[in-house]
N, CA, C and O atoms as a GROMACS GRO file, in nm:
protein
  348
    1ASP      N    1   0.086  -0.111   0.010
    1ASP     CA    2   0.005  -0.002  -0.002
    1ASP      C    3   0.099   0.116  -0.007
    1ASP      O    4   0.147   0.156   0.099
    2TRP      N    5   0.126   0.169  -0.109
    2TRP     CA    6   0.223   0.278  -0.126
    2TRP      C    7   0.177   0.372  -0.246
    2TRP      O    8   0.141   0.325  -0.354
    3THR      N    9   0.179   0.498  -0.221
    3THR     CA   10   0.142   0.592  -0.321
    3THR      C   11   0.246   0.620  -0.430
    3THR      O   12   0.214   0.674  -0.536
    4GLY      N   13   0.372   0.581  -0.401
    4GLY     CA   14   0.475   0.605  -0.499
    4GLY      C   15   0.553   0.735  -0.479
    4GLY      O   16   0.658   0.757  -0.539
    5LEU      N   17   0.501   0.815  -0.396
    5LEU     CA   18   0.569   0.949  -0.383
    5LEU      C   19   0.617   0.971  -0.234
    5LEU      O   20   0.714   1.044  -0.209
    6SER      N   21   0.546   0.906  -0.138
    6SER     CA   22   0.599   0.921  -0.001
    6SER      C   23   0.693   0.806   0.040
    6SER      O   24   0.682   0.695  -0.012
    7PRO      N   25   0.787   0.834   0.136
    7PRO     CA   26   0.865   0.717   0.175
    7PRO      C   27   0.797   0.633   0.267
    7PRO      O   28   0.859   0.534   0.308
    8ASP      N   29   0.670   0.654   0.311
    8ASP     CA   30   0.609   0.575   0.411
    8ASP      C   31   0.524   0.468   0.332
    8ASP      O   32   0.464   0.503   0.230
    9PHE      N   33   0.518   0.352   0.372
    9PHE     CA   34   0.451   0.244   0.305
    9PHE      C   35   0.395   0.154   0.428
    9PHE      O   36   0.438   0.158   0.544
   10LYS      N   37   0.294   0.076   0.379
   10LYS     CA   38   0.237  -0.023   0.475
   10LYS      C   39   0.238  -0.157   0.407
   10LYS      O   40   0.176  -0.171   0.301
   11MET      N   41   0.305  -0.256   0.462
   11MET     CA   42   0.314  -0.386   0.397
   11MET      C   43   0.173  -0.456   0.404
   11MET      O   44   0.114  -0.477   0.510
   12VAL      N   45   0.127  -0.489   0.280
   12VAL     CA   46  -0.009  -0.553   0.260
   12VAL      C   47   0.008  -0.706   0.268
   12VAL      O   48  -0.074  -0.773   0.330
   13GLY      N   49   0.114  -0.762   0.205
   13GLY     CA   50   0.124  -0.909   0.202
   13GLY      C   51   0.016  -0.976   0.136
   13GLY      O   52  -0.018  -0.941   0.022
   14PHE      N   53  -0.046  -1.075   0.202
   14PHE     CA   54  -0.158  -1.159   0.154
   14PHE      C   55  -0.299  -1.107   0.189
   14PHE      O   56  -0.401  -1.173   0.173
   15ASP      N   57  -0.296  -0.984   0.237
   15ASP     CA   58  -0.435  -0.931   0.280
   15ASP      C   59  -0.524  -0.919   0.161
   15ASP      O   60  -0.644  -0.947   0.173
   16ASN      N   61  -0.471  -0.877   0.037
   16ASN     CA   62  -0.555  -0.871  -0.081
   16ASN      C   63  -0.616  -1.000  -0.119
   16ASN      O   64  -0.733  -1.004  -0.158
   17TYR      N   65  -0.539  -1.109  -0.108
   17TYR     CA   66  -0.586  -1.237  -0.142
   17TYR      C   67  -0.693  -1.289  -0.047
   17TYR      O   68  -0.791  -1.353  -0.085
   18THR      N   69  -0.668  -1.258   0.075
   18THR     CA   70  -0.775  -1.299   0.173
   18THR      C   71  -0.906  -1.231   0.162
   18THR      O   72  -1.012  -1.289   0.187
   19LYS      N   73  -0.896  -1.089   0.119
   19LYS     CA   74  -1.017  -1.020   0.096
   19LYS      C   75  -1.089  -1.072  -0.024
   19LYS      O   76  -1.212  -1.080  -0.024
   20MET      N   77  -1.012  -1.110  -0.132
   20MET     CA   78  -1.068  -1.170  -0.249
   20MET      C   79  -1.131  -1.292  -0.226
   20MET      O   80  -1.238  -1.315  -0.284
   21LEU      N   81  -1.076  -1.381  -0.144
   21LEU     CA   82  -1.142  -1.522  -0.122
   21LEU      C   83  -1.264  -1.501  -0.034
   21LEU      O   84  -1.350  -1.589  -0.027
   22ASP      N   85  -1.274  -1.392   0.030
   22ASP     CA   86  -1.395  -1.373   0.116
   22ASP      C   87  -1.504  -1.298   0.047
   22ASP      O   88  -1.614  -1.284   0.099
   23ASP      N   89  -1.472  -1.249  -0.076
   23ASP     CA   90  -1.564  -1.162  -0.148
   23ASP      C   91  -1.661  -1.254  -0.233
   23ASP      O   92  -1.620  -1.345  -0.305
   24ASP      N   93  -1.785  -1.223  -0.220
   24ASP     CA   94  -1.882  -1.298  -0.291
   24ASP      C   95  -1.891  -1.269  -0.442
   24ASP      O   96  -1.936  -1.353  -0.520
   25VAL      N   97  -1.847  -1.145  -0.481
   25VAL     CA   98  -1.847  -1.118  -0.627
   25VAL      C   99  -1.730  -1.202  -0.685
   25VAL      O  100  -1.741  -1.250  -0.798
   26PHE      N  101  -1.634  -1.216  -0.622
   26PHE     CA  102  -1.522  -1.298  -0.678
   26PHE      C  103  -1.563  -1.440  -0.718
   26PHE      O  104  -1.528  -1.490  -0.825
   27TRP      N  105  -1.637  -1.502  -0.629
   27TRP     CA  106  -1.683  -1.645  -0.640
   27TRP      C  107  -1.794  -1.650  -0.757
   27TRP      O  108  -1.800  -1.744  -0.835
   28LYS      N  109  -1.871  -1.552  -0.761
   28LYS     CA  110  -1.977  -1.539  -0.859
   28LYS      C  111  -1.907  -1.529  -1.015
   28LYS      O  112  -1.946  -1.592  -1.113
   29SER      N  113  -1.799  -1.438  -1.012
   29SER     CA  114  -1.739  -1.415  -1.134
   29SER      C  115  -1.664  -1.536  -1.176
   29SER      O  116  -1.652  -1.568  -1.295
   30LEU      N  117  -1.613  -1.605  -1.075
   30LEU     CA  118  -1.537  -1.740  -1.108
   30LEU      C  119  -1.623  -1.848  -1.162
   30LEU      O  120  -1.590  -1.926  -1.251
   31GLN      N  121  -1.744  -1.845  -1.094
   31GLN     CA  122  -1.853  -1.946  -1.151
   31GLN      C  123  -1.894  -1.914  -1.289
   31GLN      O  124  -1.913  -2.004  -1.370
   32HIS      N  125  -1.908  -1.786  -1.318
   32HIS     CA  126  -1.943  -1.748  -1.447
   32HIS      C  127  -1.826  -1.785  -1.556
   32HIS      O  128  -1.854  -1.835  -1.665
   33SER      N  129  -1.709  -1.759  -1.520
   33SER     CA  130  -1.604  -1.790  -1.610
   33SER      C  131  -1.580  -1.938  -1.632
   33SER      O  132  -1.536  -1.978  -1.740
   34VAL      N  133  -1.607  -2.015  -1.538
   34VAL     CA  134  -1.596  -2.164  -1.548
   34VAL      C  135  -1.714  -2.204  -1.635
   34VAL      O  136  -1.693  -2.287  -1.724
   35LEU      N  137  -1.822  -2.160  -1.619
   35LEU     CA  138  -1.948  -2.194  -1.697
   35LEU      C  139  -1.920  -2.157  -1.843
   35LEU      O  140  -1.944  -2.238  -1.932
   36LEU      N  141  -1.869  -2.036  -1.869
   36LEU     CA  142  -1.839  -1.998  -2.015
   36LEU      C  143  -1.731  -2.088  -2.073
   36LEU      O  144  -1.741  -2.136  -2.186
   37ALA      N  145  -1.625  -2.111  -1.991
   37ALA     CA  146  -1.516  -2.197  -2.032
   37ALA      C  147  -1.558  -2.339  -2.072
   37ALA      O  148  -1.491  -2.397  -2.157
   38VAL      N  149  -1.670  -2.402  -2.015
   38VAL     CA  150  -1.713  -2.522  -2.039
   38VAL      C  151  -1.812  -2.524  -2.143
   38VAL      O  152  -1.801  -2.600  -2.238
   39LEU      N  153  -1.912  -2.441  -2.130
   39LEU     CA  154  -2.025  -2.438  -2.212
   39LEU      C  155  -2.007  -2.384  -2.355
   39LEU      O  156  -2.061  -2.440  -2.451
   40LEU      N  157  -1.932  -2.277  -2.367
   40LEU     CA  158  -1.909  -2.212  -2.494
   40LEU      C  159  -1.844  -2.309  -2.594
   40LEU      O  160  -1.895  -2.321  -2.706
   41PRO      N  161  -1.741  -2.374  -2.563
   41PRO     CA  162  -1.682  -2.468  -2.662
   41PRO      C  163  -1.780  -2.581  -2.698
   41PRO      O  164  -1.785  -2.625  -2.813
   42LEU      N  165  -1.855  -2.625  -2.605
   42LEU     CA  166  -1.957  -2.736  -2.648
   42LEU      C  167  -2.056  -2.684  -2.744
   42LEU      O  168  -2.090  -2.756  -2.838
   43VAL      N  169  -2.107  -2.564  -2.728
   43VAL     CA  170  -2.206  -2.513  -2.809
   43VAL      C  171  -2.147  -2.486  -2.944
   43VAL      O  172  -2.205  -2.525  -3.045
   44THR      N  173  -2.031  -2.419  -2.951
   44THR     CA  174  -1.970  -2.385  -3.086
   44THR      C  175  -1.926  -2.510  -3.157
   44THR      O  176  -1.928  -2.513  -3.281
   45LEU      N  177  -1.886  -2.611  -3.088
   45LEU     CA  178  -1.842  -2.736  -3.146
   45LEU      C  179  -1.955  -2.797  -3.204
   45LEU      O  180  -1.948  -2.842  -3.318
   46GLY      N  181  -2.070  -2.802  -3.131
   46GLY     CA  182  -2.190  -2.869  -3.179
   46GLY      C  183  -2.250  -2.798  -3.304
   46GLY      O  184  -2.302  -2.863  -3.394
   47LEU      N  185  -2.240  -2.656  -3.306
   47LEU     CA  186  -2.289  -2.596  -3.429
   47LEU      C  187  -2.191  -2.624  -3.536
   47LEU      O  188  -2.236  -2.652  -3.647
   48ALA      N  189  -2.071  -2.620  -3.519
   48ALA     CA  190  -1.974  -2.649  -3.632
   48ALA      C  191  -1.996  -2.782  -3.693
   48ALA      O  192  -1.995  -2.801  -3.815
   49LEU      N  193  -2.018  -2.879  -3.596
   49LEU     CA  194  -2.035  -3.021  -3.651
   49LEU      C  195  -2.167  -3.024  -3.728
   49LEU      O  196  -2.173  -3.093  -3.829
   50PHE      N  197  -2.271  -2.956  -3.686
   50PHE     CA  198  -2.406  -2.955  -3.749
   50PHE      C  199  -2.380  -2.896  -3.887
   50PHE      O  200  -2.412  -2.961  -3.986
   51PHE      N  201  -2.326  -2.783  -3.899
   51PHE     CA  202  -2.301  -2.715  -4.032
   51PHE      C  203  -2.216  -2.799  -4.120
   51PHE      O  204  -2.246  -2.810  -4.238
   52ALA      N  205  -2.101  -2.865  -4.066
   52ALA     CA  206  -2.019  -2.946  -4.143
   52ALA      C  207  -2.098  -3.068  -4.197
   52ALA      O  208  -2.081  -3.110  -4.311
   53PHE      N  209  -2.181  -3.119  -4.113
   53PHE     CA  210  -2.271  -3.229  -4.161
   53PHE      C  211  -2.364  -3.189  -4.269
   53PHE      O  212  -2.377  -3.261  -4.369
   54MET      N  213  -2.430  -3.078  -4.254
   54MET     CA  214  -2.515  -3.028  -4.351
   54MET      C  215  -2.448  -2.991  -4.488
   54MET      O  216  -2.512  -3.006  -4.592
   55LEU      N  217  -2.323  -2.945  -4.489
   55LEU     CA  218  -2.237  -2.911  -4.608
   55LEU      C  219  -2.216  -3.044  -4.674
   55LEU      O  220  -2.231  -3.049  -4.796
   56ASN      N  221  -2.183  -3.149  -4.608
   56ASN     CA  222  -2.139  -3.274  -4.666
   56ASN      C  223  -2.248  -3.365  -4.703
   56ASN      O  224  -2.241  -3.431  -4.807
   57VAL      N  225  -2.351  -3.372  -4.621
   57VAL     CA  226  -2.453  -3.474  -4.653
   57VAL      C  227  -2.596  -3.414  -4.668
   57VAL      O  228  -2.666  -3.447  -4.763
   58GLY      N  229  -2.634  -3.332  -4.582
   58GLY     CA  230  -2.774  -3.291  -4.594
   58GLY      C  231  -2.810  -3.189  -4.698
   58GLY      O  232  -2.728  -3.107  -4.740
   59GLY      N  233  -2.941  -3.197  -4.742
   59GLY     CA  234  -2.972  -3.100  -4.845
   59GLY      C  235  -3.056  -3.165  -4.958
   59GLY      O  236  -3.174  -3.197  -4.940
   60ARG      N  237  -2.990  -3.182  -5.073
   60ARG     CA  238  -3.062  -3.221  -5.195
   60ARG      C  239  -3.060  -3.364  -5.224
   60ARG      O  240  -2.968  -3.438  -5.189
   61ARG      N  241  -3.164  -3.401  -5.289
   61ARG     CA  242  -3.169  -3.539  -5.345
   61ARG      C  243  -3.154  -3.523  -5.502
   61ARG      O  244  -3.213  -3.438  -5.568
   62ARG      N  245  -3.066  -3.615  -5.550
   62ARG     CA  246  -3.056  -3.619  -5.706
   62ARG      C  247  -3.133  -3.735  -5.752
   62ARG      O  248  -3.207  -3.795  -5.674
   63LYS      N  249  -3.119  -3.771  -5.884
   63LYS     CA  250  -3.197  -3.875  -5.948
   63LYS      C  251  -3.192  -4.005  -5.870
   63LYS      O  252  -3.293  -4.074  -5.863
   64GLY      N  253  -3.088  -4.039  -5.815
   64GLY     CA  254  -3.065  -4.160  -5.741
   64GLY      C  255  -3.116  -4.151  -5.603
   64GLY      O  256  -3.180  -4.051  -5.569
   65ALA      N  257  -3.093  -4.250  -5.518
   65ALA     CA  258  -3.130  -4.233  -5.378
   65ALA      C  259  -3.023  -4.160  -5.289
   65ALA      O  260  -3.040  -4.134  -5.170
   66ALA      N  261  -2.916  -4.130  -5.360
   66ALA     CA  262  -2.810  -4.066  -5.285
   66ALA      C  263  -2.841  -3.922  -5.245
   66ALA      O  264  -2.895  -3.847  -5.326
   67VAL      N  265  -2.809  -3.882  -5.129
   67VAL     CA  266  -2.830  -3.738  -5.084
   67VAL      C  267  -2.698  -3.673  -5.107
   67VAL      O  268  -2.594  -3.732  -5.077
   68THR      N  269  -2.699  -3.560  -5.157
   68THR     CA  270  -2.581  -3.484  -5.174
   68THR      C  271  -2.570  -3.367  -5.087
   68THR      O  272  -2.666  -3.340  -5.014
   69GLY      N  273  -2.468  -3.296  -5.085
   69GLY     CA  274  -2.456  -3.175  -5.004
   69GLY      C  275  -2.537  -3.057  -5.058
   69GLY      O  276  -2.599  -3.073  -5.163
   70VAL      N  277  -2.542  -2.944  -4.993
   70VAL     CA  278  -2.612  -2.819  -5.037
   70VAL      C  279  -2.549  -2.766  -5.162
   70VAL      O  280  -2.433  -2.791  -5.196
   71ARG      N  281  -2.631  -2.694  -5.228
   71ARG     CA  282  -2.579  -2.634  -5.353
   71ARG      C  283  -2.477  -2.531  -5.313
   71ARG      O  284  -2.505  -2.453  -5.222
   72GLY      N  285  -2.363  -2.525  -5.373
   72GLY     CA  286  -2.263  -2.434  -5.338
   72GLY      C  287  -2.175  -2.470  -5.224
   72GLY      O  288  -2.101  -2.388  -5.171
   73SER      N  289  -2.185  -2.601  -5.186
   73SER     CA  290  -2.105  -2.644  -5.067
   73SER      C  291  -1.951  -2.641  -5.088
   73SER      O  292  -1.872  -2.630  -4.995
   74GLY      N  293  -1.916  -2.651  -5.217
   74GLY     CA  294  -1.774  -2.650  -5.251
   74GLY      C  295  -1.726  -2.515  -5.220
   74GLY      O  296  -1.625  -2.503  -5.151
   75PHE      N  297  -1.792  -2.403  -5.267
   75PHE     CA  298  -1.754  -2.277  -5.232
   75PHE      C  299  -1.746  -2.252  -5.083
   75PHE      O  300  -1.647  -2.192  -5.043
   76TYR      N  301  -1.832  -2.289  -5.002
   76TYR     CA  302  -1.836  -2.272  -4.851
   76TYR      C  303  -1.715  -2.349  -4.794
   76TYR      O  304  -1.647  -2.302  -4.702
   77LYS      N  305  -1.694  -2.459  -4.847
   77LYS     CA  306  -1.576  -2.536  -4.796
   77LYS      C  307  -1.445  -2.460  -4.810
   77LYS      O  308  -1.365  -2.449  -4.717
   78ILE      N  309  -1.427  -2.405  -4.933
   78ILE     CA  310  -1.312  -2.322  -4.971
   78ILE      C  311  -1.309  -2.204  -4.886
   78ILE      O  312  -1.208  -2.177  -4.823
   79ALA      N  313  -1.424  -2.127  -4.881
   79ALA     CA  314  -1.423  -2.003  -4.810
   79ALA      C  315  -1.393  -2.008  -4.658
   79ALA      O  316  -1.335  -1.914  -4.604
   80TYR      N  317  -1.433  -2.119  -4.590
   80TYR     CA  318  -1.417  -2.140  -4.457
   80TYR      C  319  -1.293  -2.209  -4.423
   80TYR      O  320  -1.234  -2.180  -4.319
   81PHE      N  321  -1.251  -2.296  -4.499
   81PHE     CA  322  -1.135  -2.392  -4.476
   81PHE      C  323  -1.005  -2.324  -4.522
   81PHE      O  324  -0.905  -2.337  -4.452
   82PHE      N  325  -1.000  -2.254  -4.634
   82PHE     CA  326  -0.881  -2.197  -4.679
   82PHE      C  327  -0.800  -2.100  -4.592
   82PHE      O  328  -0.678  -2.102  -4.597
   83PRO      N  329  -0.864  -2.015  -4.513
   83PRO     CA  330  -0.791  -1.935  -4.420
   83PRO      C  331  -0.737  -2.016  -4.312
   83PRO      O  332  -0.640  -1.972  -4.251
   84GLN      N  333  -0.786  -2.131  -4.278
   84GLN     CA  334  -0.711  -2.217  -4.175
   84GLN      C  335  -0.589  -2.285  -4.242
   84GLN      O  336  -0.486  -2.308  -4.177
   85VAL      N  337  -0.601  -2.315  -4.368
   85VAL     CA  338  -0.480  -2.359  -4.435
   85VAL      C  339  -0.366  -2.252  -4.442
   85VAL      O  340  -0.248  -2.282  -4.423
   86LEU      N  341  -0.409  -2.126  -4.471
   86LEU     CA  342  -0.305  -2.025  -4.484
   86LEU      C  343  -0.245  -1.990  -4.348
   86LEU      O  344  -0.127  -1.954  -4.340
   87SER      N  345  -0.319  -1.999  -4.248
   87SER     CA  346  -0.269  -1.961  -4.107
   87SER      C  347  -0.194  -2.078  -4.055
   87SER      O  348  -0.143  -2.074  -3.943
   0.00000   0.00000   0.00000
């Protein structure tokens, strides 16, 4: 606890950490951070797998019984995958 200008200071030590561990806002924010860290990748991965499946399989039927991808799926594959290849 020092202003930076005066020669007097007070040693804080671990007081800030003990205050943090006793603070309800800290635990609430930690809970939200863990929830986002677990839930957000699951949701985005699920959406990505759904769209990848729809680009490859779902969509149109041709003359045979085979189901093909959506019209323009080749363009979407290049537009979304090519930046990953470049990086």
